[in-house]
N, C-alpha and C positions, 0 to 999 in steps of 0.2 A: 461210363458205367456201361457192360452188357446184361440186361436181361434174360432171363429165360426166352427164347421162341414163344415169338407171339404173332399177332394173325392180323396185319394191317391190310384196309380198303383204301384205295386212289379213287375216289369219285373229279375225273378228269372233265373240263369243260373241254378240252381236246382229246387230240392225241400229242405228246409232245414232239417238238419238229426243233429237236437242238439246237441245226443247222440253218432252223428259219426267224428265229423268235431267240430274246432274254427270257421269255416266260419258257419256252422252253426246257432252255438251262437247266432256267435254275427249279424246275420239274425234276430235271435228268439230276442235278445233286440232291434234294430231296431225300428220293429215289435210292440212292447209293446210299445215305446216311442209315438210313431204314433196313438196309440191307448190310450194312459194319454192324450196325444194332441187334442181327441175328430176327427181322421181323421176314417171314414170311408172306408176298407179297401179292396182292389183283389190284389189276390196274382197269376200273369199266368208264364207258363217256357212250354216251346216248350219242356224238356224233359218229360221223363217217368217217373211219378208218381211212389218215392220211400213207398213198407212197414216200413220203420225207418220215415217218412216225419212225421214231426210234426200235429199235428191236429186241422189242420190251422178253419177245420170249428163250434168248439168248443174255436175256438179268436174271435167267432165275424166274420171270413176275410172269405170271396167271396173269389173262387176260379177257377182256368181254365186254361186249356189247349191248346195253341197256335202253330200257325202252322209259322211256318219263309216263308217269299218271297208268304204268302197269302192273298187273300182284306181282310176275315174273320176277323182279326187286326184291320184293318181299320175302320168293322164297332162297334167290340168292343169301338174302340177307343173311335166311335159318340155315341155309348150309353151309354160310361161311363164320359165321357168328366172329366177328371180328372184336379183335381190341382193342383197338385202335383203327376210326375213321378222318380221312384228310377231305379236303374238300379240297376242288380247286376251284376258287375263288367266287362268291355272296353267293352267287348263283346257283351253282352245287347245292348250295347250302339246302338256300329255297325248297328247290325241288326234291331232293332226297333227305331232308336233317330227319325228319318231324316219323319219315320210317324209316329213320332209324332209331328216333326215340322212340317208337313203341314195340318192334321187334326185340333191340340190342339196347336198352336202356343202359348198361352200365358200359357201354362203349365210349369211348375218349373222342371226345371230336374234336378234328382240331381245323381251322379256317385257312388257309393257304390264301391272304388278301392277291397276292402275284404285285401290286402297287394295290392305291386307294381309289375304286375307278369310280366314286362321287367328286375323288378330289381332282383327277381326270376329266372328269367330262364337266365338270363347271369350269372349270377352265377355260378347255375349249371354249362351253359360250359366252365364259364371261371374256375372250378373246375378241372373236366374232362382234359382242356388244362394245368390248372395247371401253369397261367395267371394271373393279378390281374382284376377284373372281372372292373373295374372301364373301364377299355382298349375297353369292346367292349357296353358299353354304346349307344353308340350315332352310330352306324351302323347298331343295330341290326332293320326289320323290325317291329315288336313287339314293340319298344319303341317306335318304331315314331307313332305308333298306338293306345297307350295308352296316350300318352301324347296329341295328336290327339282328342280324346276321351275325354279329361280335358279341354281341352279348350270348347268343345262343350257344354258341362252342365255349367248350370248355377254356381254349386254347386259340389265341392268335398271331399265325407269324407275319413280323410285318417288315418289309424289306429297305425304311432307310427311317435311319431315324427323322429327320423330317419331320415323315408324316405318324413316326411314333408321339413326336410331339405336341403333334396337333391333333393327337385321341384324347390325349389327358391331358391337355392343358387347352383344347375350346369347346370338349365333348365330356372329360368328367371321368373317359373310363378306366376304369381297375386298373392299376398296370400288373395285379395279377393276371387279367385276362388275355394282355397283351407280351410277347416277345422278340423280343430286336434278332433277325436273323438275314443277315443280309450275303448276297454269292458264295461261295463257299467256295473258296480259291485258294491252290497250290500255290507256294511262294513261289518268286521267282530269285534262282539262285542263280550266281555269276557261272556257272556251267550252263543253266537254260539260255542265260544271253547269245549266245554262245550259238553261231549259225545264222544269227538273224542278219536280215541285210545291213549295210549299213548306209550314210548317210550316201554317198555316189555311186550307192549299188541304186537307189530307190528312184522310183519319178513316179510322174504323178496326183494330182489329190485325188481324196474317195469321200464318196460321200453311204451308207451303206445302211437298210431300216424294211423292218416287214411294212409292202404297203397295205396290208389291213387294217396295219395301224395310223391313224391317221395327221395325228402330226408330223411323222414319216415321209405323206401325201406334198405335206403344208411346210417343211422344208428345204426340199426338193425344189418347192416350188420359189420360193424365197430364194434358194441360191441365184437357181436361175434367173430370174428375174433378176432384184435386188443385188447381188454380191458375187455370183460370178465376171460379168460382165465389167467389174469392177479389177478383177484379180486377174481375168484374161490383157486388160489395158497392159497392164502388168509386166505380165510373163504371159505372151504374146504366142510360146511354144506349148507351153500347160498345157496336158487337157486333163479336164474330172471326171470320174468314171464314177456313176450311178448303179449303184450294186441294191438289191433289196428282193424279198418271195414275193409271189404276187402279186408281181406287179398289173396294172390296168391298162388297159388302151391310150389314156390321160396321160401315162406316163410316158409310155416307149414314142407320143409324141411331142415330146419334150426333146430328143434327139436329133443335135445336128452336130454333125464329124466337121462343119467349117468355123464353129463357134468351141471344140475341143471339150464339146457337153456329148459324153458317151452313156444310153443307156442301154449299161449291164445285161437285167436280169434279175437272175435269181443267179450266187453263187457257188458253184458247185464246193467247194469249199471256201466258207468264213476267213476260217484263220489264214491264206494262201494270198490273199488277194488283198484283205490289209498290210499285212507284215511287207508285202512289196509296195506301198501306195509311200507316200514320203510325208502324208501330211492329212487327217482328217478332217472333216467339216461336217462340224453337227449342228445348223443353225434353229434349234429347238424353241418351239415359239410359245407350246402346252404339253402339257402331259404331265403323267406323277411315276413317284419310282425310281427305281436306277436306270438307267439306263445302259444295254448291256455292249454295243457299240463302240460306244468308250471303254467300257470297263475292257472290252480285246483289244482297243490301241493302245490302250497302257499297256496287256498284255503281251501285245506285238511290235513294243518300241515305237510304236506310230503316233505321235506327236499328235495335238488337235486342237483345232477351238469350236468353242461353243457358245450356249446362252446361260445366263445366271440357273433357268428349268432343266437343262441336258446337264448340269457339273451338282442340282443340288440332292445330297446324299454322299454324293461320291468322296471328297477328300477334306472333307470338314475345313482343318487350321491349318494341312499342305498346303504345300505350292504344285498348282493345277502342270501336268502334263502338257502346257502350250499356252493359250491365254482363254480366258473365258470376259464378254463383250454380248451384251444386246444391240448395239448399232450395228446397221448394216456394213458403213464405211469406217468403221474402226476393227470389224470382222473381216472386211476383205484385207485392208494394211496388215496387222497380224500374219495371216495367211503367210501374204506377199513374204515375211519375215523370217517366218518359219522354215517355208520350203528356199528360202532361199540362204541365212544364216548357218553351216554347219553347227558353230562353235552350241549357242543357241539351240539348232533341235535337238544336239546330245543331251543336251543338259536337262531341256523339257522331256524327253529316254528314259533318264534316273530318276527324274521328280515322280516318272509314273510308273517307276518301279515301286517304288519307294513308297505307294499308294495301297498298289497291291499287296502290298506287304505288313505294311501296319494294318491294312483297313478291312480286309479281307480273308485272314488268317482262313484257312479250311477247318487247321483243327484244332484253333481256337472257340473260333462258335461253336459245332461240334460237341465238344466237351458243353462250353452252356450249353447247351439245346438236348442232351444227353442227361444232362441232371433238372434241368428241370420239364423233363418229362420222366424221368424215374421220382420229382417231388412230388408233381401228379397223381401219378399213379397210387400212391402212396396217399396221396392226404385228397383223392378227387372229393368223397363225401364232407369234407373241412370246408373245399374251395366252394363245390356246388350251392353249403350252404347260406355261402357269403355274397352268390350272383341272387338272392331275390330276384333283382330289373327283368336276368333271362329266364329264368322258369316263367317268371309271366306274360315272358313273348312267344318263347314256347308253348302255353299255354292259349294263346289268342290265336298265336299261328297254327296249331293243331284245329284247333274247330273249323278256321277259314281255310284251311290247305285239305284237309281229310274232307269236309265235304267236295270240295269241288272236284278233286283227284277220283273221289269214286265215283261224279255225276259221272265225269269224263269215262268214268273206266265202262258204269253201265250202258255210257254211250254209244259207246265203240263192241260193246258185246251184243247191243239192240242193230247194229249195223247189222254185224258180221250173222245174224240170227234171218233178217229180213233178207240178207244175199241166198 
């Protein structure tokens, strides 16, 4: 259901880069949803604008660079008077949420978690210490910060069912504060399947992922040291092409033509390189959320081999579009099998299409989100009265953050005066 034209302010952690990361694709999907719901959108971020960012003006979205701890943000709020404010990750809610409460107390506050940062962070730490991640959930500062941010908002968008269950079962967060919203994807029809390269038209393995994201670097290193040598021994002519935005020198140093380990860096068009590869390899050992690379592989008709963490939240009880294993030797063997057996490869491709169509249907999830948003707008006071914990956390955050922000503002003013 479409509401009368309303104003949406999106506070981005970064400028959305759909071709660089799953987070960028996610933000683009949310912007398209709100445009379809008749919202006038202003997108702001304190990050530097990126040359790879989507052109928001072409989408009829106004954009501005903002400053942290500066009264100009308050002036912008007064000017825009947003009906809804969408925070891109909990850090932006921490930085700007109290100002929204102060200037626009009736604005609905929505947090898009992207993935649960505390889950990703604790899994990373647990992996390095070789201990269960569950033992770290409740002690970390980042856990307390992110959970507090969820309570302070009217609604938090959760991208994975696994994360929904974790928040409700382990942290007892009321279900009214959470909304499951995975990737919003167009179904893959038989017509859309036409034109994709077939088994014999494809070559090479592929690994793809933004290198600013530590799990992706770890996965590539794992491929280089443990998995690729086994695959290469079985398939001496095969190559593994490594793609990803923002590769550091340590990534480039892994390039080795003789070993068939080819580091390519940023892909000009990720879809093109994925759909021309025969098999996608993603031995992800820690992380959170949904792995965009594996979703994209399914859309491109490219089977994959990944781990339990890599596959988390994607297929539910449906068959994977390839194999899931945490053992490096089995991972290599299954990769060789997928690469070599055409019948298995084609069955895996079909499994991937089925997952996309049954688990990420854009129309289904947009309708549910629209209905949830409408209900929230109509009954905002009721829901806020139910969330006393959120009010309490707002109160304490306002007191601490307000005085710190004002201190920084005064400090900046004194610098200018002194200068």
